[in-house]
C-alpha positions in Angstrom: 123.7 66.3 -12.3 125.7 65.1 -8.8 123.2 67.3 -7.4 120.1 66.0 -8.9 121.3 62.3 -8.0 121.8 63.6 -4.3 118.3 65.4 -4.2 117.0 62.1 -5.8 118.6 59.9 -3.0 117.6 62.1 -0.2 114.0 61.7 -1.2 113.7 58.0 -1.5 115.5 57.9 1.6 113.0 60.2 3.5 110.1 58.7 1.7 111.3 55.1 2.5 111.4 56.1 6.3 108.4 57.9 6.6 106.4 55.2 4.6 107.8 52.5 6.3 107.1 54.2 9.8 103.3 54.6 8.6 103.1 51.0 7.4 104.7 49.4 10.1 102.2 51.2 12.6 99.1 49.3 10.7 101.6 45.9 10.3 102.5 45.6 14.1 99.1 46.7 15.4 97.7 44.2 13.4 100.1 41.7 14.5 99.5 42.3 18.1 95.7 42.2 17.8 95.8 38.5 16.3 95.1 39.6 12.4 96.9 37.7 10.1 99.4 40.0 7.4 100.2 38.6 4.2 102.2 41.6 2.6 104.1 44.2 4.0 105.1 46.5 1.1 107.3 49.9 0.9 106.5 51.6 -2.5 103.9 50.1 -5.4 104.1 48.6 -8.8 106.6 45.7 -9.5 108.8 44.1 -6.9 112.4 44.9 -6.8 113.0 42.7 -3.6 110.9 40.2 -1.6 111.3 38.1 1.1 109.5 35.8 3.7 109.3 36.1 7.5 110.8 33.2 9.4 107.3 31.9 10.0 106.7 32.1 6.2 103.6 34.2 7.0 104.5 37.5 5.8 106.0 38.5 2.2 107.9 41.7 2.9 108.2 43.7 -0.5 110.4 46.5 -1.7 108.6 47.8 -4.6 109.7 49.9 -7.8 107.5 53.3 -7.1 108.6 54.6 -3.9 105.3 56.8 -3.4 103.3 55.2 -1.0 103.1 51.3 0.6 100.3 48.9 1.9 99.9 46.1 4.3 97.7 43.6 2.8 95.7 41.7 5.6 93.7 38.6 5.8 90.0 39.3 5.0 90.8 43.1 4.3 88.4 43.0 1.2 85.3 42.2 2.8 83.0 40.3 0.6 85.7 39.7 -2.1 88.1 37.4 -0.5 87.7 33.6 0.2 89.0 33.0 3.8 89.7 29.4 4.8 87.4 28.3 7.9 90.3 27.7 10.3 91.7 31.0 9.4 88.2 33.0 10.0 89.2 34.1 13.5 92.4 36.1 12.3 90.8 37.8 9.6 90.5 41.5 9.7 86.7 42.1 8.9 85.6 39.3 11.4 87.6 41.2 14.3 85.8 43.8 16.8 85.2 47.5 15.5 87.5 48.7 17.9 90.3 46.2 17.0 89.8 47.6 13.0 89.8 51.2 14.3 93.2 50.7 16.5 94.6 49.1 13.0 93.4 51.8 10.6 94.5 54.8 13.1 98.0 53.2 14.1 99.5 54.3 11.0 98.8 58.0 11.5 99.3 57.3 15.1 103.1 56.0 14.3 104.0 58.8 12.2 102.8 61.2 14.9 105.1 59.1 17.3 107.9 59.7 14.7 107.5 63.1 14.8 107.6 63.4 18.7 110.9 61.2 18.7 112.3 63.1 15.7 111.7 67.0 17.5 113.4 65.4 20.7 116.1 64.1 19.1 116.5 67.4 17.1 116.5 69.5 20.7 119.1 67.1 22.1 121.4 67.1 19.2 121.4 70.8 19.3 119.9 73.3 16.5 121.7 76.3 15.0 119.2 79.3 15.8 119.3 82.8 14.9 119.1 84.7 18.2 116.1 87.2 18.7 118.5 90.3 18.2 117.2 93.1 16.0 119.8 93.8 13.0 117.6 96.0 10.9 114.3 98.6 11.6 112.8 99.3 8.3 112.0 103.2 8.1 108.6 104.3 8.7 107.3 100.7 10.0 105.3 100.0 13.2 108.8 98.9 14.7 110.3 102.4 14.4 107.2 104.3 15.2 107.0 102.0 18.2 110.3 102.4 19.7 112.5 99.4 18.3 116.2 100.1 18.1 118.7 98.2 16.4 120.5 96.0 18.5 117.4 95.1 21.1 116.8 91.9 21.8 113.2 90.6 22.1 112.7 88.6 25.5 109.0 88.1 25.5 105.8 88.8 23.2 102.6 89.1 25.3 103.9 87.3 27.9 105.3 84.1 26.0 109.0 84.0 26.1 111.1 84.1 22.7 114.5 82.3 22.6 115.2 82.7 18.8 113.9 84.4 15.8 112.0 81.5 14.8 110.0 81.8 18.3 109.5 85.5 17.5 108.1 84.8 13.7 105.7 82.0 14.9 104.5 84.2 17.8 103.8 87.1 15.7 101.8 85.1 13.1 98.8 85.0 15.7 99.3 89.0 16.5 98.7 90.4 13.4 95.5 92.7 13.4 96.1 93.3 17.2 98.3 95.3 19.5 100.9 93.8 21.1 103.4 94.1 23.9 107.0 93.4 23.7 109.6 92.9 26.2 113.3 93.8 24.6 116.6 93.9 26.2 118.5 97.2 25.5 121.9 98.0 27.0 121.3 95.5 30.1 118.2 96.7 30.9 114.5 95.5 30.0 112.2 97.7 28.1 108.4 97.5 27.4 107.3 98.3 24.0 103.5 98.2 22.4 102.8 98.0 18.9 99.8 97.8 16.6 100.6 94.9 13.8 98.1 96.2 10.8 96.4 93.6 9.1 98.4 92.3 6.1 96.9 91.7 2.5 98.6 88.4 2.5 97.8 85.4 5.1 100.3 85.7 7.8 101.2 82.2 7.2 102.8 82.7 3.8 104.6 86.1 4.7 107.5 87.3 7.0 105.3 89.2 9.8 108.4 90.2 11.7 109.9 92.0 8.5 106.9 92.4 6.1 104.3 93.5 8.9 106.2 94.7 12.1 109.1 95.8 10.1 112.4 94.3 12.0 114.6 91.8 10.9 117.7 89.9 12.1 119.6 91.9 9.4 122.5 90.5 6.8 125.5 91.5 5.4 126.2 90.5 1.6 129.7 89.8 0.6 130.9 89.8 -2.8 132.9 86.6 -3.2 133.6 86.7 -7.0 133.5 89.3 -10.0 132.8 88.4 -13.4 135.2 89.9 -15.8 133.7 92.9 -18.2 130.2 92.7 -15.7 128.5 95.8 -14.6 130.6 95.2 -11.3 133.9 95.0 -13.0 133.4 98.1 -14.6 132.0 99.8 -11.6 135.3 99.0 -9.5 133.6 96.3 -7.3 135.9 93.9 -5.8 135.8 90.3 -3.9 135.8 90.8 -0.4 133.2 94.3 -0.4 130.7 94.0 1.7 127.4 95.7 0.6 125.6 97.6 3.4 123.3 100.2 2.0 121.1 100.5 -1.4 120.2 103.9 -3.0 121.3 105.4 0.6 119.0 102.8 2.7 120.3 100.2 4.8 120.3 96.9 3.3 117.6 94.7 5.2 117.9 91.5 3.3 119.1 89.5 0.2 115.8 89.8 -1.5 115.8 93.4 -0.8 119.3 93.7 -3.2 118.0 91.3 -5.8 114.8 93.2 -6.3 116.7 96.4 -6.4 118.9 95.0 -9.0 115.8 94.1 -11.1 114.2 97.3 -10.9 117.1 99.2 -12.0 117.9 97.6 -15.3 120.3 100.0 -17.7 119.9 102.7 -14.2 122.6 103.7 -12.0 122.2 101.8 -8.7 124.2 103.3 -5.6 125.9 100.7 -3.5 127.2 101.5 0.2 130.5 99.3 0.5 132.9 98.6 3.4 136.4 97.8 2.0 139.2 97.3 4.2 137.4 99.2 7.1 136.6 102.0 4.8 133.0 103.3 3.8 132.6 103.9 0.0 129.6 104.6 -2.5 129.9 102.6 -5.6 127.4 103.2 -9.0 126.9 100.1 -10.8 124.5 100.0 -13.7 122.6 96.6 -14.0 122.1 95.0 -17.3 119.9 92.5 -18.9 121.7 89.2 -20.3 120.4 86.9 -23.1 118.1 84.8 -21.4 116.3 88.1 -19.8 117.6 87.8 -16.3 119.1 91.4 -14.8 122.5 90.9 -13.4 125.7 92.9 -12.0 128.0 90.1 -12.5 128.8 89.3 -8.8 128.9 86.2 -6.8 127.1 87.1 -3.5 127.0 85.6 -0.1 124.8 86.6 2.5 126.1 86.7 6.1 124.0 87.1 9.3 124.7 90.2 11.4 124.4 88.0 14.4 125.8 84.6 13.9 123.8 81.5 14.8 124.3 80.1 17.8 124.0 76.3 19.0 121.3 75.7 21.3 121.0 72.1 23.0 118.1 71.1 25.2 118.4 69.1 28.4 116.7 65.6 28.7 113.2 66.8 29.6 113.5 69.9 28.0 113.9 67.8 24.8 110.7 65.6 25.6 108.7 68.6 26.3 110.1 70.0 22.7 109.0 66.8 21.0 105.6 66.9 22.3 104.9 70.8 21.9 106.6 71.3 18.4 104.4 68.1 17.6 101.5 69.6 18.5 102.4 73.2 16.9 102.9 71.5 13.4 100.0 69.8 13.6 98.0 72.8 14.3 99.6 74.8 11.9 99.3 71.7 9.0 95.5 71.8 10.1 95.2 75.7 9.8 96.8 75.6 6.2 94.7 72.8 4.9 91.5 74.8 6.4 92.4 78.1 4.6 93.2 76.2 1.7 89.8 74.7 1.6 88.1 78.1 2.2 90.0 79.2 -0.6 92.1 81.8 1.6 95.2 80.7 1.0 95.5 79.7 -2.7 96.1 76.1 -3.6 98.8 77.2 -5.7 100.9 76.9 -2.5 100.4 73.1 -2.5 103.6 71.3 -3.2 103.9 67.8 -4.5 106.8 65.2 -5.1 109.1 67.6 -6.7 108.9 70.2 -4.0 109.2 67.1 -1.2 112.4 66.1 -3.0 113.8 69.4 -3.2 113.6 70.3 0.4 114.9 66.7 1.0 117.9 67.4 -0.8 118.3 70.8 0.6 117.7 69.7 4.5 120.2 66.7 3.9 123.0 68.7 2.3 122.8 70.9 5.6 123.3 68.0 8.0 121.3 65.5 10.2 119.4 67.9 12.5 117.9 69.6 9.3 116.9 66.4 7.8 115.6 65.1 11.1 113.5 68.3 11.5 112.2 67.8 7.9 111.4 64.6 8.2 109.5 65.2 11.7 107.5 67.7 9.6 106.6 65.8 6.6 105.4 62.8 9.1 103.3 65.3 10.7 101.8 66.1 7.7 101.3 62.3 6.3 99.1 61.6 10.0 97.0 64.6 9.2 96.3 63.7 5.8 96.1 60.3 6.2 93.4 61.0 9.1 91.2 62.9 6.6 87.8 61.2 6.0 88.2 60.2 2.2 88.0 56.7 1.5 90.9 54.8 0.9 92.7 57.1 3.4 92.8 55.8 7.0 90.4 58.7 8.0 88.2 57.1 5.4 88.5 53.5 7.1 87.7 55.1 10.7 84.4 56.9 8.9 83.5 53.5 7.7 83.7 51.9 11.2 81.7 54.7 12.9 79.0 54.3 10.4 79.2 50.1 10.7 78.8 50.9 14.6 75.6 53.2 14.3 74.0 50.9 11.8 74.9 47.9 13.5 76.1 46.0 10.2 78.9 47.2 8.0 78.1 48.9 4.5 77.2 46.5 1.6 80.7 46.1 -0.5 79.0 47.7 -3.2 78.8 50.8 -1.6 82.3 50.5 -0.1 83.6 49.9 -3.7 81.9 53.1 -5.0 82.8 55.7 -2.2 86.6 54.2 -2.6 86.7 54.7 -6.3 85.8 58.2 -5.5 88.2 58.8 -2.9 90.8 57.3 -5.4 89.7 60.0 -8.2 90.1 62.9 -5.6 93.7 61.8 -4.6 94.9 61.0 -8.2 93.4 64.9 -9.0 95.2 66.1 -5.8 98.3 64.6 -6.9 98.3 65.8 -10.4 97.4 69.2 -9.5 100.4 69.5 -6.8 102.7 67.9 -9.5 101.3 70.8 -11.7 102.4 73.3 -9.2 105.8 71.9 -8.6 106.3 72.0 -12.5 105.2 75.6 -12.9 107.2 76.8 -10.1 110.2 74.9 -11.4 110.1 76.6 -14.8 109.2 79.8 -12.8 112.7 79.6 -10.8 
């Protein structure tokens, strides 16, 4: 219950910040360009709190449904709103096209600016990163055949410097299906390794290329922290403090590998290589299925990285550069994912909705300020890209309207605007329902 409330609180804080940033972009740009703003709302639906600006002109609203927001400007609903004669010069629809375009694009623009500043702060505050040191070379993999060794530190890939494991993974996503040159540090000297990365059945964006295609990973040890009395682990003689290093003779390369081995060996003997008080032992455990159909061994497991994460701080100028480059990289990635979903290269089932966002908000907030800032910056980039899509009722749709007005020399008639906006609303509702459906399916599938 406490965990659910924490997740909900983190979600509300995250959404409120991102919506406020977006709507403030529209608000401040409109005010600076002389357009009268009547309402500034965070959320939709009934107002929970409201107050007036000092000049009495703007009503600020905190509404009940925290899934959006809006800025209401004078004359925004062209043809459907009476504007006093003495206020015509401040009406949105009476402004030059460039002013209206600036106001429409300012929301996404502020989301991008927030992402840049967020990533800068992340760089300056410091991130815990996994060093690009190889802990496991998967048997019979391209990495093994290419000559990679445990303990190698990846220095560069095709000339691109690698600073941490995330750098390594993101760089490899563009290398699938091609020959790639690695430089690794081994025993104080640098070695060059050439490897062909074969095409993958799943799009590289959705998989761990380093592990699933190349065959390397940073490696983990899995420690047993507790044993359930009378469980398969208890009967096998496993003890808290044991460290699992091998499964059926093969080096343990991930927690998922151990979980898969347990699930695939129900009621069959599973040989675990462990280390206990400095000694190597082999223990046979027989996984069993519980009343809910889950295969378990009755042990609480904790993954310990083979190479401890390091805190990487950036200097002032390096942090500034990181803010811009990381925002650009996430923008490109977002566009790639959206394009591949539209082309059906990536299944739309990967689309996440508010439940998925809330879960990530809770997880990152529990890890600290830097992970939460990273999450906010990423979602802010996504909001900017989505809002610039040429869909009626989104900012991108308004920019399309303005472009057509410039070409025609006059605005679209109100009836056409209304019909296209209804289409846009239906599209957005359909997308939201589908995303929530995906969230619910994932929730019940665990």
